[in-house]
C-alpha positions as CSV (number, residue, x, y, z in Angstrom):
1,X,-8.9,10.9,12.5
2,X,-8.2,8.5,10.1
3,X,-5.4,7.9,8.0
4,X,-5.3,6.4,4.2
5,X,-2.4,5.9,2.2
6,X,-2.7,5.1,-1.1
7,X,-0.3,4.2,-4.3
8,X,-0.8,5.4,-7.4
9,X,-1.7,2.2,-9.7
10,X,0.3,1.0,-13.0
11,X,2.1,3.8,-14.9
12,X,3.4,3.5,-18.4
13,X,7.2,2.8,-18.7
14,X,9.3,5.1,-20.4
15,X,13.4,4.7,-20.0
16,X,14.0,7.7,-21.6
17,X,11.6,9.5,-18.6
18,X,13.0,10.5,-15.0
19,X,11.0,7.8,-13.1
20,X,9.5,10.9,-10.9
21,X,7.9,12.5,-14.2
22,X,6.3,9.0,-15.2
23,X,2.2,9.0,-15.9
24,X,-0.2,7.1,-15.1
25,X,-0.9,4.1,-17.8
26,X,-4.9,4.1,-19.2
27,X,-5.5,1.0,-16.1
28,X,-4.0,2.8,-14.0
29,X,-6.5,5.8,-14.7
30,X,-9.4,3.8,-15.0
31,X,-8.2,2.2,-11.5
32,X,-7.8,5.5,-9.7
33,X,-11.4,6.6,-11.7
34,X,-13.1,3.4,-9.9
35,X,-11.0,4.1,-5.8
36,X,-13.4,7.7,-6.5
37,X,-16.5,6.2,-6.4
38,X,-15.3,4.0,-3.2
39,X,-17.2,4.4,-0.1
40,X,-14.3,4.6,1.7
41,X,-13.3,8.4,-0.3
42,X,-17.2,10.0,1.3
43,X,-14.8,10.5,5.2
44,X,-11.7,12.0,3.2
45,X,-11.4,15.9,3.6
46,X,-8.3,16.4,2.4
47,X,-5.9,14.4,-0.5
48,X,-2.3,15.3,-0.2
49,X,-0.1,14.1,-2.7
50,X,3.9,13.4,-3.8
51,X,5.3,15.9,-6.3
52,X,5.9,12.6,-8.7
53,X,3.8,12.7,-12.0
54,X,2.2,9.5,-11.3
55,X,0.9,10.7,-7.9
56,X,-0.6,13.7,-9.0
57,X,-2.2,12.3,-11.8
58,X,-3.6,9.9,-9.3
59,X,-5.1,12.4,-6.9
60,X,-6.4,14.8,-9.6
61,X,-8.9,11.9,-11.0
62,X,-9.6,11.6,-6.5
63,X,-10.1,15.3,-5.7
64,X,-12.3,15.6,-9.7
65,X,-14.7,13.2,-8.6
66,X,-15.0,14.0,-4.9
67,X,-15.1,18.2,-6.1
68,X,-12.3,18.7,-3.1
69,X,-8.8,20.8,-4.3
70,X,-5.5,18.7,-4.3
71,X,-2.3,19.9,-1.6
72,X,1.3,18.6,-2.5
73,X,3.4,17.4,-0.6
74,X,6.7,18.0,-0.8
75,X,8.8,14.6,1.2
76,X,6.2,12.1,0.7
77,X,8.1,11.4,-2.9
78,X,9.5,7.8,-3.6
79,X,12.6,6.6,-2.5
80,X,15.6,8.2,-4.9
81,X,16.7,6.2,-7.6
82,X,18.3,8.9,-9.5
83,X,21.6,6.6,-8.7
84,X,20.5,3.7,-10.9
85,X,17.7,5.5,-13.0
86,X,15.5,3.0,-14.7
87,X,16.1,-0.4,-13.7
88,X,15.0,-3.8,-15.8
89,X,12.3,-5.2,-13.2
90,X,14.3,-8.1,-12.2
91,X,17.4,-6.2,-11.5
92,X,15.3,-3.6,-9.9
93,X,13.5,-6.3,-7.5
94,X,16.8,-7.3,-6.6
95,X,17.8,-3.9,-5.5
96,X,14.6,-3.3,-4.1
97,X,15.3,-6.6,-1.3
98,X,18.8,-5.5,-0.9
99,X,17.1,-1.4,-0.3
100,X,14.7,-3.3,2.6
101,X,17.1,-5.8,3.7
102,X,20.1,-3.0,4.4
103,X,18.0,0.0,5.2
104,X,20.5,1.5,6.5
105,X,22.9,1.5,3.4
106,X,23.3,3.8,0.7
107,X,21.9,0.2,-1.7
108,X,23.4,1.0,-5.8
109,X,23.4,5.1,-4.5
110,X,19.4,4.8,-3.7
111,X,18.2,6.9,-0.5
112,X,18.7,4.6,2.6
113,X,15.5,3.4,3.7
114,X,15.9,4.7,6.8
115,X,15.8,8.5,5.6
116,X,13.4,7.6,3.5
117,X,10.7,6.6,6.4
118,X,12.6,9.9,8.5
119,X,12.1,12.4,5.4
120,X,8.0,10.5,5.1
121,X,7.4,10.7,8.3
122,X,8.3,14.8,8.6
123,X,6.4,15.3,5.4
124,X,3.5,14.0,7.2
125,X,3.6,15.5,11.2
126,X,3.6,18.7,8.8
127,X,0.4,17.5,7.0
128,X,-1.1,17.4,10.0
129,X,0.1,20.9,11.9
130,X,-1.5,22.3,9.1
131,X,-5.2,23.5,9.3
132,X,-7.3,21.5,6.8
133,X,-10.7,20.0,5.6
134,X,-12.7,18.0,8.3
135,X,-12.6,14.7,7.8
136,X,-10.2,11.9,7.2
137,X,-6.6,12.4,5.5
138,X,-5.3,10.5,2.2
139,X,-1.7,10.8,1.1
140,X,-1.1,9.8,-2.3
141,X,2.0,8.4,-3.0
142,X,4.4,5.4,-3.6
143,X,5.0,1.9,-2.9
144,X,8.0,2.2,-0.3
145,X,7.5,5.3,1.1
146,X,4.3,4.2,2.1
147,X,5.4,0.6,2.8
148,X,8.0,3.0,5.7
149,X,5.6,4.7,6.7
150,X,3.2,1.8,7.9
151,X,6.5,0.3,9.4
152,X,7.0,3.5,11.0
153,X,3.5,4.0,12.4
154,X,3.1,0.4,13.3
155,X,6.1,0.2,15.6
156,X,7.4,-3.0,13.0
157,X,10.8,-3.0,11.6
158,X,11.7,-1.9,8.6
159,X,11.4,-5.8,6.0
160,X,9.5,-6.2,2.6
161,X,7.1,-8.6,3.8
162,X,5.6,-5.7,4.3
163,X,5.9,-3.9,0.9
164,X,2.1,-3.6,-0.7
165,X,1.6,-6.0,-4.0
166,X,2.7,-5.5,-7.1
167,X,1.2,-3.4,-9.5
168,X,0.9,-0.5,-7.1
169,X,-2.8,1.2,-6.8
170,X,-3.3,-0.2,-3.1
171,X,-4.3,1.2,0.0
172,X,-3.5,1.4,3.9
173,X,-5.7,2.1,6.9
174,X,-4.5,4.0,10.0
175,X,-6.1,5.5,13.0
176,X,-4.2,8.5,14.0
177,X,-5.9,9.3,17.1
178,X,-5.7,5.5,18.4
179,X,-2.6,4.8,17.0
180,X,-3.6,1.8,15.6
181,X,-3.5,0.3,12.2
182,X,-6.9,-0.1,10.8
183,X,-6.2,-2.5,7.6
184,X,-2.8,-3.3,5.7
185,X,-2.6,-3.4,2.5
186,X,-5.4,-4.0,-0.7
187,X,-6.3,-2.6,-3.5
188,X,-7.6,0.5,-3.5
189,X,-10.6,-0.1,-5.7
190,X,-12.2,-2.6,-2.8
191,X,-15.3,-0.3,-1.7
192,X,-14.7,-1.4,2.1
193,X,-15.7,0.9,4.7
194,X,-12.2,0.9,6.3
């Protein structure tokens, strides 16, 4: 079974709304619709989303285009950053750098990277333990959570060098049966077979 991990694309940033409740921007919706038409989606048999609004909105576009059902899995959410709430981009990037560089530290009250990695890995295991559709598995989530799961699966230390490129809407692919990486982050609307 192949695991595809997709991050939500561009969001409508609103500093007055808690980050987990942000929705997709129109550009984000356009990119998700393009991804839904890709050949790499042809073998996907099950789509499971984080419970954050932007991930659910992304997943809804993918399942609707493919006539599938959507499952929402607690534990796939992004790192808890509620201690700081919205941070202006330069401050956010500096804090995210520290989050990855100090994975066993709660940077500015954020959930520790090692704890996020454990949580997301447990959510994947629980998802795999459930009976689901035939075919590949698609998880719809977030950049940091997806990066930390990638590091765990491929056996790399936590490092921001493994993080998705800016902008969201990226995908990595891992062969669960062979326990090997197939392809690292790339835009999810790129129509490749891997």
